[in-house]
KEDO-619238 format. One record per residue (C-alpha): residue in three letters; x, y, z. Coordinates in Angstrom, 1 decimal. Layout:
! KEDO-619238
PT / r / c1 / c2 / c3
PT / ALA / X / Y / Z
...
***
This chain:
! KEDO-619238
PT / r / c1 / c2 / c3
PT / UNK / -8.8 / 37.7 / -99.5
PT / UNK / -6.9 / 38.1 / -96.4
PT / UNK / -9.2 / 38.4 / -92.5
PT / UNK / -7.5 / 41.1 / -91.0
PT / UNK / -6.5 / 40.5 / -87.1
PT / UNK / -9.4 / 42.1 / -84.7
PT / UNK / -7.0 / 44.3 / -82.7
PT / UNK / -8.5 / 45.1 / -79.5
PT / UNK / -8.2 / 49.4 / -79.2
PT / UNK / -6.3 / 49.4 / -75.8
PT / UNK / -3.7 / 47.0 / -77.3
PT / UNK / -1.3 / 50.0 / -78.7
PT / UNK / -1.2 / 51.4 / -75.2
PT / UNK / -0.4 / 48.6 / -73.6
PT / UNK / 2.8 / 48.1 / -76.1
PT / UNK / 3.4 / 51.8 / -75.3
PT / UNK / 3.2 / 51.2 / -71.4
PT / UNK / 5.6 / 47.8 / -71.5
PT / UNK / 8.5 / 48.1 / -68.6
PT / UNK / 11.9 / 49.1 / -70.3
PT / UNK / 14.8 / 47.3 / -68.8
PT / UNK / 16.1 / 48.3 / -66.0
PT / UNK / 20.1 / 48.3 / -65.8
PT / UNK / 20.4 / 50.4 / -61.9
PT / UNK / 23.2 / 47.9 / -60.0
PT / UNK / 24.1 / 46.1 / -63.1
PT / UNK / 28.3 / 47.5 / -63.5
PT / UNK / 31.1 / 47.3 / -65.9
PT / UNK / 32.3 / 43.4 / -66.2
PT / UNK / 35.0 / 42.9 / -63.0
PT / UNK / 33.7 / 45.7 / -61.2
PT / UNK / 33.9 / 45.6 / -57.6
PT / UNK / 33.2 / 48.3 / -54.8
PT / UNK / 35.9 / 48.5 / -52.5
PT / UNK / 35.6 / 47.7 / -48.7
PT / UNK / 37.0 / 50.9 / -47.8
PT / UNK / 33.8 / 52.3 / -49.7
PT / UNK / 31.1 / 49.9 / -48.5
PT / UNK / 32.1 / 50.1 / -45.2
PT / UNK / 32.1 / 54.5 / -45.5
PT / UNK / 29.2 / 53.7 / -46.7
PT / UNK / 27.1 / 51.7 / -44.1
PT / UNK / 28.8 / 54.0 / -41.2
PT / UNK / 27.6 / 56.8 / -42.9
PT / UNK / 23.7 / 55.2 / -42.9
PT / UNK / 24.2 / 54.1 / -39.3
PT / UNK / 24.9 / 57.4 / -38.2
PT / UNK / 22.4 / 59.2 / -40.0
PT / UNK / 19.7 / 56.6 / -38.8
PT / UNK / 17.0 / 58.5 / -36.4
PT / UNK / 16.4 / 55.1 / -35.0
PT / UNK / 19.6 / 53.1 / -34.0
PT / UNK / 21.8 / 54.2 / -31.7
PT / UNK / 25.4 / 53.2 / -33.5
PT / UNK / 27.8 / 53.8 / -30.3
PT / UNK / 28.2 / 50.4 / -29.8
PT / UNK / 28.4 / 48.9 / -33.0
PT / UNK / 31.5 / 47.5 / -35.4
PT / UNK / 31.3 / 47.3 / -38.7
PT / UNK / 34.5 / 45.1 / -41.1
PT / UNK / 33.7 / 44.5 / -44.2
PT / UNK / 36.5 / 41.9 / -46.7
PT / UNK / 35.6 / 41.1 / -49.9
PT / UNK / 31.9 / 42.5 / -50.0
PT / UNK / 31.0 / 40.7 / -46.7
PT / UNK / 30.2 / 42.6 / -44.2
PT / UNK / 30.0 / 41.5 / -40.1
PT / UNK / 28.0 / 44.1 / -37.8
PT / UNK / 29.6 / 43.4 / -33.8
PT / UNK / 28.6 / 44.9 / -30.5
PT / UNK / 25.5 / 45.5 / -28.8
PT / UNK / 22.3 / 47.3 / -29.2
PT / UNK / 19.0 / 49.0 / -27.3
PT / UNK / 16.4 / 46.0 / -28.8
PT / UNK / 15.5 / 43.9 / -31.4
PT / UNK / 14.4 / 46.2 / -33.6
PT / UNK / 17.9 / 48.1 / -34.2
PT / UNK / 19.0 / 44.7 / -34.8
PT / UNK / 17.2 / 44.6 / -37.7
PT / UNK / 17.5 / 47.4 / -38.9
PT / UNK / 20.7 / 47.5 / -38.8
PT / UNK / 21.2 / 44.2 / -40.4
PT / UNK / 19.0 / 46.3 / -43.3
PT / UNK / 21.3 / 48.9 / -43.9
PT / UNK / 23.9 / 47.2 / -44.0
PT / UNK / 22.4 / 45.0 / -47.1
PT / UNK / 20.7 / 47.8 / -48.9
PT / UNK / 24.5 / 48.9 / -49.6
PT / UNK / 25.8 / 48.8 / -53.0
PT / UNK / 28.0 / 45.9 / -53.0
PT / UNK / 27.8 / 43.7 / -49.8
PT / UNK / 27.3 / 40.1 / -51.0
PT / UNK / 26.8 / 38.6 / -47.5
PT / UNK / 26.2 / 40.5 / -44.1
PT / UNK / 27.0 / 39.2 / -41.1
PT / UNK / 24.9 / 40.6 / -37.9
PT / UNK / 26.9 / 38.9 / -34.6
PT / UNK / 24.8 / 42.1 / -33.1
PT / UNK / 23.8 / 41.1 / -29.4
PT / UNK / 20.8 / 43.1 / -27.0
PT / UNK / 22.2 / 45.1 / -24.4
PT / UNK / 21.7 / 43.2 / -21.2
PT / UNK / 19.1 / 45.8 / -19.7
PT / UNK / 18.2 / 44.1 / -16.5
PT / UNK / 19.4 / 45.4 / -13.4
PT / UNK / 18.8 / 44.2 / -9.6
PT / UNK / 15.3 / 44.1 / -8.5
PT / UNK / 14.3 / 45.0 / -13.1
PT / UNK / 11.4 / 42.9 / -14.3
PT / UNK / 12.3 / 42.0 / -17.8
PT / UNK / 8.7 / 41.8 / -20.3
PT / UNK / 8.8 / 39.2 / -23.4
PT / UNK / 7.1 / 42.0 / -26.1
PT / UNK / 5.1 / 39.6 / -29.1
PT / UNK / 7.0 / 38.0 / -31.6
PT / UNK / 10.0 / 37.3 / -29.4
PT / UNK / 11.5 / 33.8 / -28.2
PT / UNK / 11.8 / 32.5 / -25.5
PT / UNK / 14.4 / 30.1 / -24.5
PT / UNK / 13.2 / 26.7 / -22.6
PT / UNK / 14.3 / 26.8 / -18.7
PT / UNK / 16.4 / 23.6 / -19.2
PT / UNK / 18.3 / 22.6 / -22.0
PT / UNK / 15.8 / 20.2 / -24.3
PT / UNK / 16.8 / 16.3 / -23.4
PT / UNK / 18.8 / 17.4 / -20.4
PT / UNK / 17.9 / 16.7 / -17.3
PT / UNK / 14.6 / 18.8 / -17.0
PT / UNK / 13.0 / 16.8 / -15.1
PT / UNK / 15.0 / 17.8 / -12.8
PT / UNK / 15.8 / 21.2 / -13.8
PT / UNK / 14.6 / 24.9 / -13.1
PT / UNK / 11.1 / 23.9 / -15.0
PT / UNK / 10.8 / 21.8 / -12.9
PT / UNK / 8.4 / 22.9 / -9.8
PT / UNK / 6.1 / 24.3 / -12.0
PT / UNK / 5.6 / 21.4 / -14.0
PT / UNK / 4.5 / 19.1 / -11.1
PT / UNK / 2.2 / 21.6 / -10.2
PT / UNK / 0.3 / 21.5 / -13.4
PT / UNK / 0.5 / 17.7 / -13.2
PT / UNK / -1.4 / 18.6 / -10.1
PT / UNK / -3.7 / 21.3 / -11.0
PT / UNK / -4.4 / 18.8 / -13.7
PT / UNK / -5.0 / 15.3 / -11.5
PT / UNK / -7.7 / 18.0 / -9.1
PT / UNK / -10.0 / 18.8 / -11.2
PT / UNK / -11.6 / 21.3 / -9.0
PT / UNK / -8.6 / 23.3 / -10.2
PT / UNK / -9.0 / 23.0 / -13.5
PT / UNK / -12.8 / 23.5 / -13.5
PT / UNK / -13.9 / 25.9 / -10.6
PT / UNK / -16.3 / 22.5 / -8.8
PT / UNK / -15.8 / 19.9 / -6.3
PT / UNK / -14.2 / 17.3 / -7.7
PT / UNK / -16.3 / 14.5 / -9.3
PT / UNK / -16.8 / 11.2 / -7.2
PT / UNK / -14.7 / 8.2 / -7.7
PT / UNK / -16.7 / 6.4 / -11.1
PT / UNK / -18.9 / 3.7 / -9.2
PT / UNK / -21.2 / 3.0 / -12.2
PT / UNK / -20.3 / -0.9 / -12.2
PT / UNK / -21.1 / -0.9 / -8.2
PT / UNK / -24.6 / 0.9 / -9.1
PT / UNK / -24.7 / -1.8 / -12.4
PT / UNK / -24.8 / -4.5 / -9.4
PT / UNK / -27.0 / -3.1 / -7.6
PT / UNK / -29.3 / -2.8 / -10.0
PT / UNK / -28.6 / -6.2 / -11.4
PT / UNK / -29.4 / -7.6 / -8.5
PT / UNK / -32.9 / -5.3 / -7.7
PT / UNK / -34.7 / -6.4 / -10.9
PT / UNK / -33.8 / -3.4 / -13.2
PT / UNK / -35.6 / -0.6 / -10.7
PT / UNK / -33.8 / 1.9 / -10.2
PT / UNK / -33.8 / 3.3 / -6.9
PT / UNK / -33.3 / 6.8 / -7.5
***
């Protein structure tokens, strides 16, 4: 007698739900989208995007490799333009040479946003002792040396435990407090 194989009631449904292969993006052998079509697609998508002012963006395509150049308003627009270019069919690589426009004018200050990278005042290992950051560093070291600035209290008296220990030894170990 053959043992019947136990099957869960959901196993047939599971087989029916299995994903069918998807071949979107897999073209015929030796098919390559022309650079001109890729360029048109990227230009149209950048033009239609509500979050990017593409008026200062240049796009070139050679062999499926896209180069973005020019300026954009902020880092978000820079990243978004790169994502748009990468999403176009036929693009193999995106070289993002976009620069964020310098919005500083005389009398205008800039602020650093969350997650933005801040460059050091002086190049690492190149004269940072006398570089632009030296006065601030010296002030910070002085503040750490003076505990009253750090703790908001009076500086601690010099360590006189050795002197007090000698005095206690001379009095037979009695404390005169």
